[in-house]
Biopython code that builds the backbone (N, CA, C, O; Angstrom):
import numpy as np
from Bio.PDB.StructureBuilder import StructureBuilder

atoms = [
    (1, "MET", "N", (46.703, -8.195, 24.947)),
    (1, "MET", "CA", (45.607, -7.523, 25.599)),
    (1, "MET", "C", (44.606, -7.052, 24.546)),
    (1, "MET", "O", (44.986, -6.642, 23.449)),
    (2, "PHE", "N", (43.324, -7.118, 24.896)),
    (2, "PHE", "CA", (42.272, -6.732, 23.972)),
    (2, "PHE", "C", (41.951, -5.246, 24.115)),
    (2, "PHE", "O", (41.849, -4.705, 25.216)),
    (3, "THR", "N", (41.799, -4.622, 22.970)),
    (3, "THR", "CA", (41.399, -3.215, 22.954)),
    (3, "THR", "C", (39.952, -3.135, 22.461)),
    (3, "THR", "O", (39.424, -4.120, 21.943)),
    (4, "PRO", "N", (39.318, -1.998, 22.612)),
    (4, "PRO", "CA", (37.957, -1.855, 22.086)),
    (4, "PRO", "C", (37.887, -2.151, 20.585)),
    (4, "PRO", "O", (36.872, -2.632, 20.083)),
    (5, "ARG", "N", (38.966, -1.860, 19.889)),
    (5, "ARG", "CA", (39.003, -2.135, 18.443)),
    (5, "ARG", "C", (38.918, -3.640, 18.178)),
    (5, "ARG", "O", (38.264, -4.060, 17.223)),
    (6, "HIS", "N", (39.575, -4.458, 19.017)),
    (6, "HIS", "CA", (39.523, -5.913, 18.870)),
    (6, "HIS", "C", (38.086, -6.412, 19.043)),
    (6, "HIS", "O", (37.616, -7.250, 18.275)),
    (7, "PHE", "N", (37.391, -5.884, 20.069)),
    (7, "PHE", "CA", (36.001, -6.289, 20.296)),
    (7, "PHE", "C", (35.108, -5.866, 19.127)),
    (7, "PHE", "O", (34.211, -6.603, 18.719)),
    (8, "GLU", "N", (35.366, -4.682, 18.602)),
    (8, "GLU", "CA", (34.584, -4.204, 17.461)),
    (8, "GLU", "C", (34.822, -5.082, 16.232)),
    (8, "GLU", "O", (33.876, -5.427, 15.524)),
    (9, "ASP", "N", (36.068, -5.439, 15.980)),
    (9, "ASP", "CA", (36.375, -6.326, 14.855)),
    (9, "ASP", "C", (35.711, -7.692, 15.042)),
    (9, "ASP", "O", (35.145, -8.255, 14.105)),
    (10, "PHE", "N", (35.791, -8.211, 16.267)),
    (10, "PHE", "CA", (35.173, -9.501, 16.566)),
    (10, "PHE", "C", (33.669, -9.433, 16.343)),
    (10, "PHE", "O", (33.090, -10.332, 15.734)),
    (11, "SER", "N", (33.030, -8.369, 16.835)),
    (11, "SER", "CA", (31.597, -8.184, 16.658)),
    (11, "SER", "C", (31.228, -8.089, 15.180)),
    (11, "SER", "O", (30.244, -8.689, 14.747)),
    (12, "ASN", "N", (32.007, -7.345, 14.409)),
    (12, "ASN", "CA", (31.752, -7.218, 12.969)),
    (12, "ASN", "C", (31.868, -8.558, 12.254)),
    (12, "ASN", "O", (31.080, -8.854, 11.356)),
    (13, "LYS", "N", (32.846, -9.370, 12.647)),
    (13, "LYS", "CA", (33.009, -10.691, 12.032)),
    (13, "LYS", "C", (31.836, -11.607, 12.379)),
    (13, "LYS", "O", (31.349, -12.344, 11.522)),
    (14, "ILE", "N", (31.389, -11.564, 13.614)),
    (14, "ILE", "CA", (30.238, -12.375, 14.029)),
    (14, "ILE", "C", (28.999, -11.939, 13.246)),
    (14, "ILE", "O", (28.248, -12.777, 12.748)),
    (15, "ASN", "N", (28.792, -10.638, 13.140)),
    (15, "ASN", "CA", (27.642, -10.136, 12.389)),
    (15, "ASN", "C", (27.703, -10.561, 10.928)),
    (15, "ASN", "O", (26.678, -10.903, 10.338)),
    (16, "ALA", "N", (28.886, -10.544, 10.346)),
    (16, "ALA", "CA", (29.041, -10.962, 8.951)),
    (16, "ALA", "C", (28.729, -12.445, 8.791)),
    (16, "ALA", "O", (28.101, -12.848, 7.811)),
    (17, "ILE", "N", (29.166, -13.257, 9.754)),
    (17, "ILE", "CA", (28.894, -14.699, 9.693)),
    (17, "ILE", "C", (27.391, -14.947, 9.809)),
    (17, "ILE", "O", (26.830, -15.752, 9.066)),
    (18, "ILE", "N", (26.746, -14.253, 10.743)),
    (18, "ILE", "CA", (25.303, -14.425, 10.914)),
    (18, "ILE", "C", (24.561, -13.954, 9.680)),
    (18, "ILE", "O", (23.620, -14.608, 9.229)),
    (19, "ALA", "N", (24.983, -12.811, 9.126)),
    (19, "ALA", "CA", (24.300, -12.255, 7.958)),
    (19, "ALA", "C", (24.434, -13.155, 6.733)),
    (19, "ALA", "O", (23.535, -13.203, 5.893)),
    (20, "SER", "N", (25.536, -13.857, 6.632)),
    (20, "SER", "CA", (25.724, -14.724, 5.463)),
    (20, "SER", "C", (25.442, -16.183, 5.775)),
    (20, "SER", "O", (25.609, -17.048, 4.915)),
    (21, "GLY", "N", (25.023, -16.457, 6.977)),
    (21, "GLY", "CA", (24.815, -17.836, 7.391)),
    (21, "GLY", "C", (23.405, -18.325, 7.170)),
    (21, "GLY", "O", (22.639, -17.727, 6.416)),
    (22, "PRO", "N", (23.068, -19.404, 7.824)),
    (22, "PRO", "CA", (21.766, -20.043, 7.633)),
    (22, "PRO", "C", (20.586, -19.159, 8.046)),
    (22, "PRO", "O", (19.493, -19.294, 7.496)),
    (23, "ILE", "N", (20.795, -18.266, 9.000)),
    (23, "ILE", "CA", (19.691, -17.397, 9.416)),
    (23, "ILE", "C", (19.296, -16.481, 8.268)),
    (23, "ILE", "O", (18.109, -16.288, 8.004)),
    (24, "ALA", "N", (20.283, -15.916, 7.586)),
    (24, "ALA", "CA", (19.990, -15.032, 6.455)),
    (24, "ALA", "C", (19.318, -15.806, 5.333)),
    (24, "ALA", "O", (18.387, -15.308, 4.699)),
    (25, "ASP", "N", (19.789, -17.028, 5.087)),
    (25, "ASP", "CA", (19.167, -17.861, 4.052)),
    (25, "ASP", "C", (17.726, -18.190, 4.414)),
    (25, "ASP", "O", (16.838, -18.160, 3.561)),
    (26, "MET", "N", (17.503, -18.502, 5.678)),
    (26, "MET", "CA", (16.155, -18.832, 6.121)),
    (26, "MET", "C", (15.245, -17.606, 5.975)),
    (26, "MET", "O", (14.105, -17.727, 5.528)),
    (27, "GLU", "N", (15.744, -16.443, 6.348)),
    (27, "GLU", "CA", (14.946, -15.218, 6.214)),
    (27, "GLU", "C", (14.611, -14.955, 4.745)),
    (27, "GLU", "O", (13.481, -14.600, 4.409)),
    (28, "LYS", "N", (15.609, -15.136, 3.878)),
    (28, "LYS", "CA", (15.383, -14.926, 2.442)),
    (28, "LYS", "C", (14.343, -15.915, 1.910)),
    (28, "LYS", "O", (13.473, -15.533, 1.127)),
    (29, "ASN", "N", (14.426, -17.161, 2.321)),
    (29, "ASN", "CA", (13.468, -18.173, 1.874)),
    (29, "ASN", "C", (12.057, -17.887, 2.392)),
    (29, "ASN", "O", (11.077, -18.051, 1.666)),
    (30, "ILE", "N", (11.967, -17.465, 3.633)),
    (30, "ILE", "CA", (10.652, -17.145, 4.200)),
    (30, "ILE", "C", (10.040, -15.966, 3.470)),
    (30, "ILE", "O", (8.848, -15.979, 3.165)),
    (31, "ARG", "N", (10.839, -14.943, 3.185)),
    (31, "ARG", "CA", (10.339, -13.784, 2.443)),
    (31, "ARG", "C", (9.848, -14.200, 1.053)),
    (31, "ARG", "O", (8.795, -13.744, 0.606)),
    (32, "ALA", "N", (10.594, -15.048, 0.381)),
    (32, "ALA", "CA", (10.196, -15.509, -0.949)),
    (32, "ALA", "C", (8.903, -16.313, -0.873)),
    (32, "ALA", "O", (8.025, -16.161, -1.722)),
    (33, "MET", "N", (8.786, -17.168, 0.141)),
    (33, "MET", "CA", (7.586, -17.975, 0.312)),
    (33, "MET", "C", (6.378, -17.085, 0.592)),
    (33, "MET", "O", (5.306, -17.295, 0.025)),
    (34, "MET", "N", (6.550, -16.092, 1.464)),
    (34, "MET", "CA", (5.450, -15.190, 1.784)),
    (34, "MET", "C", (5.060, -14.350, 0.571)),
    (34, "MET", "O", (3.876, -14.117, 0.329)),
    (35, "SER", "N", (6.032, -13.907, -0.173)),
    (35, "SER", "CA", (5.745, -13.121, -1.372)),
    (35, "SER", "C", (4.951, -13.946, -2.377)),
    (35, "SER", "O", (3.996, -13.454, -2.977)),
    (36, "SER", "N", (5.348, -15.195, -2.557)),
    (36, "SER", "CA", (4.636, -16.089, -3.457)),
    (36, "SER", "C", (3.211, -16.334, -2.971)),
    (36, "SER", "O", (2.267, -16.324, -3.761)),
    (37, "PHE", "N", (3.065, -16.549, -1.692)),
    (37, "PHE", "CA", (1.747, -16.793, -1.105)),
    (37, "PHE", "C", (0.842, -15.580, -1.299)),
    (37, "PHE", "O", (-0.311, -15.719, -1.705)),
    (38, "PHE", "N", (1.368, -14.389, -1.008)),
    (38, "PHE", "CA", (0.563, -13.178, -1.135)),
    (38, "PHE", "C", (0.226, -12.871, -2.583)),
    (38, "PHE", "O", (-0.855, -12.354, -2.865)),
    (39, "SER", "N", (1.121, -13.176, -3.499)),
    (39, "SER", "CA", (0.826, -12.887, -4.906)),
    (39, "SER", "C", (-0.304, -13.781, -5.424)),
    (39, "SER", "O", (-1.046, -13.377, -6.319)),
    (40, "ARG", "N", (-0.440, -14.972, -4.881)),
    (40, "ARG", "CA", (-1.532, -15.864, -5.284)),
    (40, "ARG", "C", (-2.865, -15.441, -4.680)),
    (40, "ARG", "O", (-3.918, -15.905, -5.118)),
    (41, "MET", "N", (-2.831, -14.581, -3.699)),
    (41, "MET", "CA", (-4.058, -14.134, -3.049)),
    (41, "MET", "C", (-4.647, -12.899, -3.738)),
    (41, "MET", "O", (-5.684, -12.394, -3.305)),
    (42, "TYR", "N", (-4.023, -12.418, -4.773)),
    (42, "TYR", "CA", (-4.490, -11.240, -5.512)),
    (42, "TYR", "C", (-4.626, -10.026, -4.602)),
    (42, "TYR", "O", (-5.606, -9.286, -4.683)),
    (43, "LEU", "N", (-3.647, -9.828, -3.744)),
    (43, "LEU", "CA", (-3.631, -8.661, -2.880)),
    (43, "LEU", "C", (-3.077, -7.469, -3.645)),
    (43, "LEU", "O", (-2.323, -7.633, -4.604)),
    (44, "VAL", "N", (-3.451, -6.283, -3.221)),
    (44, "VAL", "CA", (-2.920, -5.076, -3.850)),
    (44, "VAL", "C", (-1.992, -4.392, -2.860)),
    (44, "VAL", "O", (-2.080, -4.601, -1.650)),
    (45, "THR", "N", (-1.112, -3.580, -3.395)),
    (45, "THR", "CA", (-0.210, -2.833, -2.534)),
    (45, "THR", "C", (-0.960, -1.661, -1.907)),
    (45, "THR", "O", (-2.042, -1.292, -2.363)),
    (46, "ARG", "N", (-0.398, -1.100, -0.894)),
    (46, "ARG", "CA", (-1.009, 0.052, -0.241)),
    (46, "ARG", "C", (-1.135, 1.211, -1.236)),
    (46, "ARG", "O", (-2.131, 1.936, -1.242)),
    (47, "GLU", "N", (-0.116, 1.369, -2.070)),
    (47, "GLU", "CA", (-0.132, 2.441, -3.067)),
    (47, "GLU", "C", (-1.295, 2.257, -4.046)),
    (47, "GLU", "O", (-2.006, 3.214, -4.354)),
    (48, "GLU", "N", (-1.486, 1.041, -4.527)),
    (48, "GLU", "CA", (-2.598, 0.773, -5.443)),
    (48, "GLU", "C", (-3.940, 1.022, -4.755)),
    (48, "GLU", "O", (-4.864, 1.568, -5.357)),
    (49, "PHE", "N", (-4.035, 0.619, -3.496)),
    (49, "PHE", "CA", (-5.265, 0.838, -2.733)),
    (49, "PHE", "C", (-5.547, 2.331, -2.583)),
    (49, "PHE", "O", (-6.682, 2.773, -2.763)),
    (50, "ASP", "N", (-4.518, 3.104, -2.255)),
    (50, "ASP", "CA", (-4.691, 4.546, -2.080)),
    (50, "ASP", "C", (-5.110, 5.223, -3.381)),
    (50, "ASP", "O", (-5.937, 6.134, -3.368)),
    (51, "VAL", "N", (-4.543, 4.782, -4.508)),
    (51, "VAL", "CA", (-4.923, 5.340, -5.804)),
    (51, "VAL", "C", (-6.392, 5.056, -6.086)),
    (51, "VAL", "O", (-7.126, 5.952, -6.501)),
    (52, "GLN", "N", (-6.822, 3.831, -5.866)),
    (52, "GLN", "CA", (-8.215, 3.476, -6.110)),
    (52, "GLN", "C", (-9.160, 4.214, -5.161)),
    (52, "GLN", "O", (-10.269, 4.577, -5.553)),
    (53, "THR", "N", (-8.734, 4.435, -3.930)),
    (53, "THR", "CA", (-9.543, 5.193, -2.973)),
    (53, "THR", "C", (-9.732, 6.625, -3.455)),
    (53, "THR", "O", (-10.829, 7.176, -3.370)),
    (54, "GLU", "N", (-8.663, 7.222, -3.960)),
    (54, "GLU", "CA", (-8.749, 8.588, -4.482)),
    (54, "GLU", "C", (-9.668, 8.650, -5.701)),
    (54, "GLU", "O", (-10.462, 9.582, -5.829)),
    (55, "ILE", "N", (-9.568, 7.682, -6.580)),
    (55, "ILE", "CA", (-10.451, 7.633, -7.752)),
    (55, "ILE", "C", (-11.906, 7.511, -7.301)),
    (55, "ILE", "O", (-12.782, 8.187, -7.840)),
    (56, "LEU", "N", (-12.163, 6.660, -6.324)),
    (56, "LEU", "CA", (-13.515, 6.489, -5.802)),
    (56, "LEU", "C", (-14.039, 7.789, -5.192)),
    (56, "LEU", "O", (-15.196, 8.150, -5.405)),
    (57, "ASN", "N", (-13.202, 8.486, -4.444)),
    (57, "ASN", "CA", (-13.623, 9.754, -3.841)),
    (57, "ASN", "C", (-13.977, 10.794, -4.912)),
    (57, "ASN", "O", (-14.976, 11.502, -4.789)),
    (58, "ARG", "N", (-13.152, 10.879, -5.960)),
    (58, "ARG", "CA", (-13.458, 11.827, -7.049)),
    (58, "ARG", "C", (-14.744, 11.434, -7.758)),
    (58, "ARG", "O", (-15.536, 12.300, -8.129)),
    (59, "THR", "N", (-14.961, 10.144, -7.949)),
    (59, "THR", "CA", (-16.186, 9.671, -8.602)),
    (59, "THR", "C", (-17.409, 10.009, -7.752)),
    (59, "THR", "O", (-18.440, 10.421, -8.284)),
    (60, "ARG", "N", (-17.300, 9.840, -6.453)),
    (60, "ARG", "CA", (-18.406, 10.192, -5.564)),
    (60, "ARG", "C", (-18.729, 11.682, -5.650)),
    (60, "ARG", "O", (-19.896, 12.071, -5.695)),
    (61, "GLU", "N", (-17.679, 12.516, -5.671)),
    (61, "GLU", "CA", (-17.895, 13.963, -5.781)),
    (61, "GLU", "C", (-18.622, 14.300, -7.080)),
    (61, "GLU", "O", (-19.552, 15.106, -7.083)),
    (62, "LYS", "N", (-18.199, 13.688, -8.177)),
    (62, "LYS", "CA", (-18.858, 13.936, -9.466)),
    (62, "LYS", "C", (-20.309, 13.455, -9.428)),
    (62, "LYS", "O", (-21.196, 14.126, -9.954)),
    (63, "LEU", "N", (-20.554, 12.301, -8.810)),
    (63, "LEU", "CA", (-21.909, 11.772, -8.702)),
    (63, "LEU", "C", (-22.802, 12.719, -7.912)),
    (63, "LEU", "O", (-23.937, 12.981, -8.311)),
    (64, "HIS", "N", (-22.296, 13.234, -6.791)),
    (64, "HIS", "CA", (-23.084, 14.169, -5.991)),
    (64, "HIS", "C", (-23.375, 15.447, -6.782)),
    (64, "HIS", "O", (-24.479, 15.986, -6.713)),
    (65, "ALA", "N", (-22.389, 15.923, -7.524)),
    (65, "ALA", "CA", (-22.601, 17.127, -8.345)),
    (65, "ALA", "C", (-23.652, 16.855, -9.417)),
    (65, "ALA", "O", (-24.513, 17.699, -9.664)),
    (66, "LEU", "N", (-23.591, 15.693, -10.053)),
    (66, "LEU", "CA", (-24.579, 15.353, -11.085)),
    (66, "LEU", "C", (-25.970, 15.185, -10.486)),
    (66, "LEU", "O", (-26.959, 15.589, -11.097)),
    (67, "GLU", "N", (-26.054, 14.595, -9.301)),
    (67, "GLU", "CA", (-27.348, 14.450, -8.644)),
    (67, "GLU", "C", (-27.947, 15.818, -8.327)),
    (67, "GLU", "O", (-29.144, 16.030, -8.519)),
    (68, "ALA", "N", (-27.133, 16.731, -7.849)),
    (68, "ALA", "CA", (-27.617, 18.081, -7.543)),
    (68, "ALA", "C", (-28.063, 18.783, -8.820)),
    (68, "ALA", "O", (-29.084, 19.471, -8.834)),
    (69, "ARG", "N", (-27.299, 18.607, -9.885)),
    (69, "ARG", "CA", (-27.680, 19.221, -11.168)),
    (69, "ARG", "C", (-28.998, 18.635, -11.677)),
    (69, "ARG", "O", (-29.842, 19.364, -12.199)),
    (70, "LEU", "N", (-29.174, 17.332, -11.527)),
    (70, "LEU", "CA", (-30.409, 16.675, -11.959)),
    (70, "LEU", "C", (-31.607, 17.215, -11.182)),
    (70, "LEU", "O", (-32.658, 17.469, -11.771)),
    (71, "VAL", "N", (-31.465, 17.392, -9.891)),
    (71, "VAL", "CA", (-32.541, 17.945, -9.076)),
    (71, "VAL", "C", (-32.883, 19.348, -9.574)),
    (71, "VAL", "O", (-34.057, 19.698, -9.696)),
    (72, "THR", "N", (-31.874, 20.138, -9.856)),
    (72, "THR", "CA", (-32.101, 21.497, -10.358)),
    (72, "THR", "C", (-32.822, 21.471, -11.702)),
    (72, "THR", "O", (-33.763, 22.235, -11.917)),
    (73, "LEU", "N", (-32.390, 20.607, -12.594)),
    (73, "LEU", "CA", (-33.022, 20.521, -13.912)),
    (73, "LEU", "C", (-34.462, 20.016, -13.808)),
    (73, "LEU", "O", (-35.348, 20.517, -14.500)),
    (74, "GLU", "N", (-34.696, 19.023, -12.943)),
    (74, "GLU", "CA", (-36.061, 18.519, -12.759)),
    (74, "GLU", "C", (-36.972, 19.603, -12.192)),
    (74, "GLU", "O", (-38.125, 19.739, -12.599)),
    (75, "GLN", "N", (-36.437, 20.369, -11.250)),
    (75, "GLN", "CA", (-37.231, 21.446, -10.677)),
    (75, "GLN", "C", (-37.526, 22.514, -11.729)),
    (75, "GLN", "O", (-38.640, 23.034, -11.787)),
    (76, "ALA", "N", (-36.546, 22.842, -12.553)),
    (76, "ALA", "CA", (-36.755, 23.823, -13.618)),
    (76, "ALA", "C", (-37.803, 23.310, -14.615)),
    (76, "ALA", "O", (-38.620, 24.092, -15.103)),
    (77, "LEU", "N", (-37.789, 22.033, -14.915)),
    (77, "LEU", "CA", (-38.763, 21.449, -15.829)),
    (77, "LEU", "C", (-40.169, 21.500, -15.226)),
    (77, "LEU", "O", (-41.134, 21.808, -15.925)),
    (78, "ARG", "N", (-40.284, 21.198, -13.927)),
    (78, "ARG", "CA", (-41.582, 21.266, -13.258)),
    (78, "ARG", "C", (-42.114, 22.699, -13.248)),
    (78, "ARG", "O", (-43.295, 22.945, -13.490)),
    (79, "ASP", "N", (-41.204, 23.639, -12.960)),
    (79, "ASP", "CA", (-41.590, 25.055, -12.943)),
    (79, "ASP", "C", (-42.077, 25.502, -14.326)),
    (79, "ASP", "O", (-43.029, 26.276, -14.436)),
    (80, "LYS", "N", (-41.420, 25.012, -15.371)),
    (80, "LYS", "CA", (-41.782, 25.370, -16.730)),
    (80, "LYS", "C", (-43.155, 24.794, -17.082)),
    (80, "LYS", "O", (-43.969, 25.458, -17.723)),
    (81, "ASP", "N", (-43.403, 23.543, -16.653)),
    (81, "ASP", "CA", (-44.684, 22.891, -16.937)),
    (81, "ASP", "C", (-45.833, 23.570, -16.202)),
    (81, "ASP", "O", (-46.950, 23.643, -16.715)),
    (82, "GLU", "N", (-45.552, 24.071, -14.992)),
    (82, "GLU", "CA", (-46.584, 24.733, -14.201)),
    (82, "GLU", "C", (-46.918, 26.112, -14.741)),
    (82, "GLU", "O", (-48.019, 26.613, -14.512)),
    (83, "ALA", "N", (-46.004, 26.723, -15.441)),
    (83, "ALA", "CA", (-46.238, 28.087, -15.940)),
    (83, "ALA", "C", (-47.078, 28.136, -17.184)),
    (83, "ALA", "O", (-47.348, 29.219, -17.704)),
]
sb = StructureBuilder()
sb.init_structure("model")
sb.init_model(0)
sb.init_chain("A")
sb.init_seg("    ")
for serial, (resi, resn, name, xyz) in enumerate(atoms, 1):
    if name == "N":
        sb.init_residue(resn, " ", resi, " ")
    sb.init_atom(name, np.array(xyz, "f"), 0.0, 1.0, " ", f" {name:<3s}", serial, name[0])
structure = sb.get_structure()
């Protein structure tokens, strides 16, 4: 007579066969092929993209600060010339 333990053992053996069988090999090969394809496309990882986005945001902030400072300095120069 079969017990729940027998069914669990049977299920585990089937899963092990599937995991080590042709399906697992095919999945591994597809992953390798996709990785190779993506590496030739010069794609960046999400982490690299996020780092560059943060650098760009900081650069924009510095640019805006410098633009504001330039306006202030130009105005001070005009005021000095008018006096």
